[in-house]
C-alpha positions in Angstrom: 47.2 20.6 104.9 49.7 23.5 105.2 52.9 23.1 107.7 52.4 25.3 110.8 55.1 26.9 113.0 54.6 25.9 116.6 52.9 28.5 119.0 55.0 30.9 120.9 52.9 30.1 124.5 53.4 26.1 123.9 57.4 26.8 122.6 59.6 27.5 125.2 62.1 30.1 123.4 65.5 28.9 125.2 65.6 25.2 123.9 66.1 25.0 119.7 63.6 23.1 117.4 65.5 21.3 114.8 62.4 20.8 113.2 60.9 23.9 112.7 60.6 24.8 109.3 62.0 21.9 108.3 60.7 18.4 107.2 61.0 15.9 110.2 63.0 12.8 109.9 60.9 10.1 108.9 60.2 7.8 111.9 62.1 4.4 112.5 59.0 2.9 113.8 55.5 3.5 112.1 52.6 0.8 114.2 49.7 0.3 111.6 46.2 -1.0 112.4 45.6 -3.5 110.3 42.1 -4.5 112.4 39.8 -3.1 114.3 38.0 -6.8 114.1 38.6 -9.3 117.3 37.7 -12.8 117.6 37.4 -12.4 121.2 35.8 -9.8 123.6 38.7 -9.7 127.1 37.0 -8.4 130.3 39.9 -5.6 130.5 40.1 -4.7 127.4 38.5 -1.1 126.3 36.9 -2.6 122.8 33.3 -2.3 124.2 33.9 1.6 124.0 35.8 1.9 121.2 32.2 -0.1 119.3 30.2 2.1 120.8 31.9 5.0 119.7 32.5 4.3 116.0 29.3 1.9 115.2 31.2 -0.2 114.1 31.8 -4.1 115.3 34.9 -3.8 112.9 37.1 -4.8 109.7 40.6 -4.8 108.3 42.3 -2.0 106.2 42.3 -2.5 102.4 45.9 -3.5 101.8 46.0 -1.5 98.8 45.7 1.7 100.7 48.7 0.7 103.1 51.0 0.2 99.6 50.5 4.3 100.1 53.4 4.1 102.6 55.6 3.0 100.8 57.8 5.7 101.3 57.9 5.7 105.5 58.0 1.8 105.8 61.5 1.9 103.1 63.3 4.6 105.7 61.3 2.5 109.0 63.4 0.2 111.1 60.7 -1.7 112.4 57.0 -2.0 111.6 54.6 -2.9 114.8 51.2 -4.7 113.5 49.1 -3.2 116.4 46.9 -5.6 119.1 45.0 -2.0 120.4 41.8 -2.8 119.6 41.5 -5.6 116.7 43.7 -8.6 116.1 46.1 -8.3 113.4 47.2 -11.7 112.4 43.7 -12.0 111.1 43.6 -9.9 108.3 43.2 -12.1 105.0 45.8 -10.6 103.4 48.5 -10.6 105.5 50.6 -12.6 103.7 50.4 -10.4 101.0 50.8 -7.0 102.5 54.4 -8.3 104.4 56.4 -10.3 101.7 55.5 -6.7 99.6 57.1 -5.0 103.0 60.2 -7.5 103.0 61.0 -6.7 99.3 60.4 -2.9 99.8 62.3 -3.2 103.1 64.7 -6.7 103.7 66.3 -5.8 106.9 63.1 -4.1 108.8 62.0 -5.8 112.0 58.6 -6.8 113.1 57.5 -6.2 116.4 53.7 -7.6 117.7 50.8 -8.3 119.7 48.4 -11.2 118.8 45.7 -12.7 121.1 47.5 -16.0 119.5 44.7 -17.5 118.2 45.7 -17.2 114.9 49.7 -18.5 115.0 50.6 -22.0 113.6 53.5 -23.5 111.3 52.4 -21.4 108.6 52.6 -18.3 110.3 56.5 -19.2 112.2 57.8 -19.1 108.6 55.8 -15.8 107.7 57.2 -14.3 110.4 60.4 -15.8 111.4 63.4 -13.7 110.6 61.8 -10.7 111.1 60.8 -10.6 114.7 61.9 -7.6 116.7 59.6 -9.1 119.3 56.2 -10.8 119.3 53.6 -10.9 122.6 50.7 -13.5 122.8 48.4 -12.3 125.1 47.2 -16.0 126.6 45.6 -13.9 129.5 45.4 -17.1 131.0 46.4 -20.5 132.5 43.4 -22.6 132.0 40.7 -23.3 129.9 37.3 -22.1 132.1 39.9 -19.0 132.9 40.2 -18.3 129.4 36.6 -19.2 128.9 35.9 -16.9 131.1 38.1 -14.0 130.7 38.3 -13.9 126.8 35.1 -15.1 126.4 35.8 -16.3 122.4 33.5 -14.9 119.8 31.1 -16.6 118.6 32.1 -20.0 120.5 29.7 -20.3 123.3 29.0 -23.7 122.2 32.5 -24.5 121.6 33.8 -27.5 124.6 36.3 -25.3 126.2 38.9 -27.4 127.4 39.0 -29.1 123.5 39.0 -25.3 122.5 41.9 -24.8 124.6 44.0 -27.7 124.1 43.8 -26.7 120.4 45.0 -23.3 120.9 48.1 -24.1 123.3 49.0 -27.2 120.2 49.5 -24.6 117.9 51.5 -21.9 120.0 53.1 -24.5 120.8 54.3 -25.6 117.0 54.5 -21.7 116.3 57.3 -21.4 118.6 59.1 -24.8 117.4 58.7 -24.1 113.9 60.8 -20.1 114.5 64.0 -20.3 114.0 65.9 -20.7 117.5 67.4 -17.1 116.9 63.7 -15.5 117.2 62.6 -17.8 119.7 63.7 -15.8 122.6 61.7 -12.6 121.3 58.4 -14.0 122.0 56.9 -13.3 124.9 53.4 -14.3 126.9 51.9 -11.9 128.4 48.7 -12.4 130.9 47.3 -9.0 133.0 46.9 -10.1 136.3 44.2 -9.3 138.6 42.8 -10.0 141.9 40.5 -13.0 140.8 43.1 -14.7 138.6 46.3 -14.0 141.0 46.6 -17.2 142.5 46.4 -18.7 138.8 50.0 -17.2 138.1 52.0 -19.7 139.0 50.2 -22.0 136.5 50.8 -19.6 134.0 54.3 -19.6 134.5 54.1 -23.4 134.2 52.0 -23.3 131.1 54.7 -20.8 129.7 57.4 -23.6 129.8 55.0 -26.3 128.6 54.4 -24.4 125.7 58.5 -23.7 124.8 58.8 -20.0 125.4 61.3 -18.5 127.2 59.6 -15.5 128.6 56.4 -15.2 130.8 55.5 -11.2 131.0 52.4 -10.4 133.6 50.9 -6.9 133.8 48.6 -5.6 136.0 44.9 -5.3 134.8 44.4 -1.2 134.1 40.5 -0.4 135.4 38.6 1.2 132.8 35.9 1.1 134.9 33.3 1.5 138.1 33.0 -2.3 137.8 36.2 -3.5 138.2 37.8 -0.9 141.0 37.6 -3.8 143.4 39.5 -6.2 140.8 42.4 -4.1 141.0 45.9 -5.3 142.3 46.4 -1.8 143.8 44.6 -3.1 146.8 46.9 -6.6 147.3 50.2 -4.7 146.8 51.9 -7.3 149.4 50.4 -10.4 148.4 50.9 -9.4 144.6 54.9 -9.1 145.4 54.9 -12.3 147.1 52.9 -14.2 144.2 55.6 -12.2 141.6 58.6 -13.4 143.5 57.2 -16.6 144.2 56.5 -16.8 140.3 59.6 -15.5 139.6 61.5 -18.4 141.4 59.7 -20.8 139.7 60.1 -19.5 136.7 64.1 -19.3 137.2 63.6 -23.4 137.5 61.9 -23.8 134.9 64.1 -22.0 132.7 61.5 -18.9 132.1 62.0 -15.6 132.2 59.1 -13.9 134.7 59.1 -9.6 134.1 56.4 -7.9 136.5 57.0 -5.0 137.7 56.7 -4.8 141.9 55.4 -2.5 144.3 57.5 -0.9 146.8 60.2 -1.0 144.7 61.3 1.8 142.5 60.8 5.5 144.8 58.6 8.5 142.8 60.9 9.4 139.7 59.7 13.3 140.3 60.3 15.7 138.4 62.5 13.9 134.4 63.7 15.1 131.5 61.0 14.0 129.2 62.9 15.5 126.2 65.4 13.1 127.1 63.3 9.9 127.5 60.2 10.2 125.6 61.5 9.7 121.9 57.7 9.1 120.5 57.4 12.3 118.4 60.8 11.7 117.2 60.7 8.2 116.4 57.5 6.4 116.1 53.9 7.0 114.3 51.0 5.6 115.1 48.7 5.0 112.7 45.3 3.6 113.2 42.1 2.7 110.8 40.8 6.4 110.6 37.4 5.7 112.0 37.8 7.6 115.3 38.2 10.9 112.9 42.0 11.5 114.1 45.2 9.8 115.3 47.5 10.2 118.4 50.9 10.7 118.9 51.3 8.3 121.7 49.5 5.9 123.6 48.9 8.6 126.9 47.7 11.0 124.9 44.2 12.7 126.1 43.6 15.6 124.3 42.4 16.3 120.9 43.1 14.1 118.0 45.6 14.1 115.5 43.8 14.7 112.2 43.9 11.4 110.6 44.5 11.9 106.7 47.7 9.5 105.7 46.5 7.0 103.4 44.8 10.0 100.8 47.6 10.2 98.8 51.1 8.9 98.6 52.3 12.4 100.2 49.7 11.8 103.4 51.9 10.4 105.3 54.5 13.2 105.5 52.0 16.2 106.3 50.9 14.2 109.2 54.3 13.6 110.8 55.1 16.8 110.3 51.7 18.2 111.6 51.3 21.8 114.2 50.9 19.0 117.1 54.1 16.6 116.4 56.1 20.1 115.6 55.1 21.4 119.3 56.0 18.4 120.9 59.5 17.7 119.1 60.2 21.0 120.5 58.8 20.4 124.5 57.0 17.4 125.8 54.4 20.0 127.8 50.7 19.0 126.5 48.9 18.1 129.1 48.9 14.6 128.2 52.7 14.7 128.7 52.8 15.9 132.1 50.3 12.8 133.1 53.0 10.8 130.8 53.3 6.9 132.0 56.9 7.5 131.5 57.1 9.4 134.5 54.6 7.6 136.6 55.6 4.7 139.6 53.9 1.5 139.8 53.3 2.9 143.0 51.2 5.3 142.4 47.3 5.3 141.4 47.7 7.2 138.1 49.2 3.8 136.9 46.1 1.6 137.9 43.5 3.5 137.3 42.2 5.7 134.5 41.4 9.8 135.2 38.1 9.1 135.5 38.2 6.6 138.2 40.6 8.5 139.9 38.3 11.3 140.8 35.7 8.5 141.2 37.7 7.2 144.3 38.8 10.8 145.7 34.8 10.4 145.9 34.4 7.5 147.5 37.4 8.6 150.3 38.9 4.9 148.8 42.2 6.5 148.2 43.4 10.4 149.5 42.9 13.4 147.1 47.1 13.5 147.7 47.3 9.5 146.9 45.8 9.8 143.5 47.0 12.9 142.4 50.2 10.4 142.5 51.9 11.5 145.7 53.4 7.8 146.6 53.9 8.1 150.5 56.5 5.5 150.7 59.0 6.9 148.2 61.2 8.1 150.4 61.9 4.7 152.0 62.1 3.0 148.8 64.8 5.0 147.8 66.9 4.7 150.9 66.4 1.1 151.3 67.2 0.7 147.9 70.8 2.9 148.3 71.3 0.5 150.6 70.3 -2.9 149.2 67.6 -3.5 150.8 64.3 -5.3 149.6 61.3 -3.3 150.9 58.7 -6.3 150.2 61.0 -8.2 151.4 61.0 -6.6 154.9 57.5 -5.7 154.4 57.2 -9.8 153.9 58.5 -10.6 157.2 57.0 -8.0 160.0 53.5 -8.7 158.3 53.8 -12.1 158.2 55.4 -11.9 162.4 52.7 -9.5 163.1 55.6 -6.6 163.8 53.6 -3.4 163.1 55.2 -1.6 159.6 55.8 1.7 161.4 59.2 -0.1 162.3 60.4 -0.2 159.0 60.7 4.0 159.1 63.5 3.9 161.3 65.5 2.8 158.4 64.7 6.4 156.7 66.3 8.1 159.9 69.1 5.9 160.6 69.6 3.4 157.5 71.5 0.0 158.5 72.1 0.9 161.7 67.6 0.4 162.3 68.4 -3.3 161.6 69.6 -5.2 164.1 66.8 -3.4 166.1 64.0 -4.5 163.6 65.6 -8.0 163.0 65.2 -8.2 167.3 61.6 -7.4 167.2 61.2 -9.8 164.3 62.5 -12.4 166.5 60.8 -11.3 169.6 57.3 -12.1 167.6 58.0 -15.1 166.2 59.2 -16.7 169.5 55.5 -15.5 170.4 54.3 -17.9 167.5 53.9 -21.5 167.3 55.0 -21.9 163.7 54.7 -25.3 162.3 57.8 -27.7 162.5 58.8 -28.7 159.1 61.8 -29.8 157.2 64.2 -26.6 156.7 65.1 -26.6 152.8 64.1 -22.4 152.5 64.7 -21.5 148.9 65.7 -18.1 149.0 64.7 -16.6 145.6 61.2 -17.0 147.2 59.2 -16.1 150.6 60.5 -16.6 153.9 60.8 -14.7 156.8 64.1 -12.8 157.7 65.6 -9.3 157.5 68.5 -8.0 155.7 68.1 -9.1 152.4 68.3 -7.6 148.9 66.1 -8.8 145.8 66.1 -11.8 143.8 68.4 -13.6 141.7 66.5 -15.3 139.6 68.3 -16.8 136.4 66.7 -19.3 133.6 69.4 -19.8 131.7 71.5 -21.5 135.0 67.8 -22.9 136.1 69.1 -21.2 139.8 66.8 -18.5 142.0 68.7 -17.0 144.7 68.9 -13.8 146.7 71.5 -11.1 147.0 73.3 -10.4 150.7 71.8 -6.4 151.2 74.1 -3.6 152.3 74.5 -4.8 155.7 76.2 -7.6 154.8 74.3 -9.6 157.7 70.7 -11.3 156.8 68.5 -13.2 158.8 66.2 -16.4 158.3 63.8 -17.2 161.0 62.7 -20.9 160.6 61.3 -24.3 163.2 62.9 -27.5 163.7 62.3 -30.3 166.0 63.4 -29.4 169.5 66.1 -31.3 170.9 67.6 -32.6 167.7 70.6 -32.2 166.2 71.1 -30.3 162.5 73.1 -29.7 159.7 73.3 -26.3 158.8 73.9 -26.3 155.0 74.3 -23.0 153.0 74.5 -22.8 148.9 76.3 -19.1 148.1 76.5 -17.9 144.5 79.4 -15.6 143.0 82.2 -16.0 145.2 85.0 -16.2 143.0 88.4 -17.6 145.6 88.0 -19.7 148.9 89.7 -16.4 150.6 86.2 -14.9 149.3 84.5 -17.7 151.2 86.0 -17.5 154.7 84.6 -14.5 155.1 81.7 -15.9 155.3 80.5 -17.2 158.5 76.7 -18.8 160.3 75.4 -18.2 163.6 72.2 -19.4 165.2 70.6 -17.6 168.0 73.3 -15.4 168.9 75.7 -18.1 168.9 78.4 -19.1 166.3 79.3 -22.0 164.7 82.0 -23.4 163.2 81.6 -23.3 159.4 82.9 -25.8 156.9 83.4 -24.1 153.5 83.9 -26.0 150.1 83.6 -25.0 146.3 81.8 -27.6 144.4 82.2 -28.2 140.6 79.2 -25.9 139.4 80.7 -22.7 141.2 78.7 -22.7 144.4 80.2 -22.7 147.5 79.0 -24.6 149.9 78.4 -23.6 153.7 78.6 -26.6 156.5 78.2 -26.3 160.3 76.8 -28.3 162.9 73.5 -27.1 165.2 73.7 -29.6 168.7 70.6 -30.8 170.4 71.1 -28.4 173.4 70.4 -25.1 170.4 67.4 -25.9 169.2 65.9 -27.2 172.3 66.3 -24.1 173.8 63.6 -22.2 171.7 61.7 -25.3 171.4 63.0 -25.5 168.1 62.9 -22.0 166.7 65.9 -21.2 165.4 66.9 -17.4 164.3 70.1 -18.3 161.6 72.3 -15.6 160.6 74.1 -15.2 157.7 77.2 -13.2 157.7 79.4 -11.8 155.1 82.4 -10.4 156.4 83.6 -8.6 152.9 86.5 -6.0 155.4 89.5 -8.2 155.0 89.0 -7.0 151.1 86.7 -10.4 150.3 84.9 -7.6 147.6 82.3 -8.7 145.7 78.2 -9.0 146.2 77.2 -12.4 147.1 73.5 -14.2 146.5 72.1 -17.5 148.3 70.1 -19.9 146.6 69.5 -22.4 149.6 69.2 -22.4 153.1 68.7 -26.0 154.5 68.5 -28.0 157.9 69.6 -31.9 157.3 69.2 -34.0 160.9 72.4 -35.0 161.7 73.6 -38.3 160.9 71.6 -38.7 158.0 72.8 -39.8 154.4 71.0 -38.4 151.6 68.6 -40.7 151.1 67.8 -40.9 155.1 67.4 -37.4 155.0 64.6 -38.3 151.9 63.1 -40.3 154.0 62.8 -38.1 156.8 61.3 -34.8 154.3 58.4 -38.5 153.3 57.5 -39.2 156.5 56.9 -35.4 158.3 55.1 -35.3 155.0 52.6 -38.2 156.0 52.6 -37.4 159.0 51.3 -33.4 157.9 48.5 -35.6 155.8 46.8 -37.2 159.2 47.0 -33.5 160.8 44.7 -30.4 160.5 45.9 -27.7 157.5 48.4 -25.7 159.7 48.4 -27.6 162.9 52.2 -27.9 164.2 54.0 -31.4 164.4 53.5 -33.0 167.8 56.7 -32.0 170.5 59.4 -34.0 170.2 58.7 -36.0 167.3 61.2 -37.9 165.8 61.7 -39.8 162.8 64.1 -42.3 161.3 
């Protein structure tokens, strides 16, 4: 193949082209498809379309062919073992291939995506010391879900629980056998959709049990019409709630939960792909050449680059200097670039549905044409909230729970922080009109609760603390209900206060009444705020309380503060009595219908 100059129509003349007329430097990353065979048949995978296109159920590439990549592999910093369609770690000569790679490039690091079925102590010995990251697509939290959605090939007669238990045992043994420095490079992945979203908490617990420190939750991208309704795109607020609670749970278990959120990032708008996209400069994706070509990136939707990288020892260099690569290195202006995922927000339709399905969504009036073309209606409100250190998803959670129209939040776009008191008052009025259950008050602020003025969660698996930052207004509320006519001690746990002087800027109020606050810095670095709440105050609104946490930083108490818990403890209770009170409440609830309030005036202890 001869080297071709990019066409004038596709090259911006004002931009220099450092690689036209010369050989491009070899890539830093080489992704190699070792297999297009897989021992699973996952319901969310596009493998079926690949098998139909190739007429081949899959196999493994010859190692001798891969050794023709010696020159680029010597130069590479990373080797990716692709899990695009097949399972790479099932390759029968994997050990031989990797030992050869380590010999020619001792410092190379591996990037692997695997379904985990081939993991073992022996595999840990082969991969250990060379991992950049290893992602295990476990994709389920229990045997039933695994067999339903992963559908192991040739295992229809297997007893699901025994098969699943064996898989989990081997994954755990693999992680335990890795060098300690490699264990935090392992990620366990699960795609989430409507039918499995409630399994996410068990998935996080499972990741902790296995001994992994990272759980990654990804949205299931929809490939065909039959699965459109499964997308989390239709349940944005529920998805956000589950992810926030899962992240809070993960922090307590020492697991970092990575998951995107809706209503978090504004639309990117015009982005400079030449700056953001390094793919044509640094990464080569090599498949088994059964499709007649390869793509220069994972977003490519047009004509493939002719696949000829294994025919001789110089074939890769010809491929790497193909005219399409040359044009991309000048300017990312192909159709694929304009629809690239780098420029897409999580809230956009494009992130969750393929281009073909977007047309169907418009035709069926499931979404407006503007929305399907990636216009993000809430983007400006998200941008304003972030600039004010407010968490829009937390605000939406509160107004939706209390029945306040979400349109009330549009005032933030117009009035900024000045809109918060009116929104908070509307939520309080709505809360007064409800009959929430009387319960022990122990709000874990890193998760889901009703309140206004907060910023994003602060989850720290290293310290096992889940907290939430106070928003830019420096006043944040929480709506709770306690036993009417009972006195309480309010206890708030704050973080990131470096001195008593900073702590003196913190105050508490309940239903508009300021409280006398005691502030104590604990041995663990947290600050404990305590205040007494009289029987009169709890009786006034039938036990309904609007708790305000206020941080006055006008006197030089600079810095951001997060809060992990708000507790209401019956006055006069020792810790043991308080626990007894909690157990009695729980016991009484067992004899009441689900969601029913405790009887008025119920007394415990």
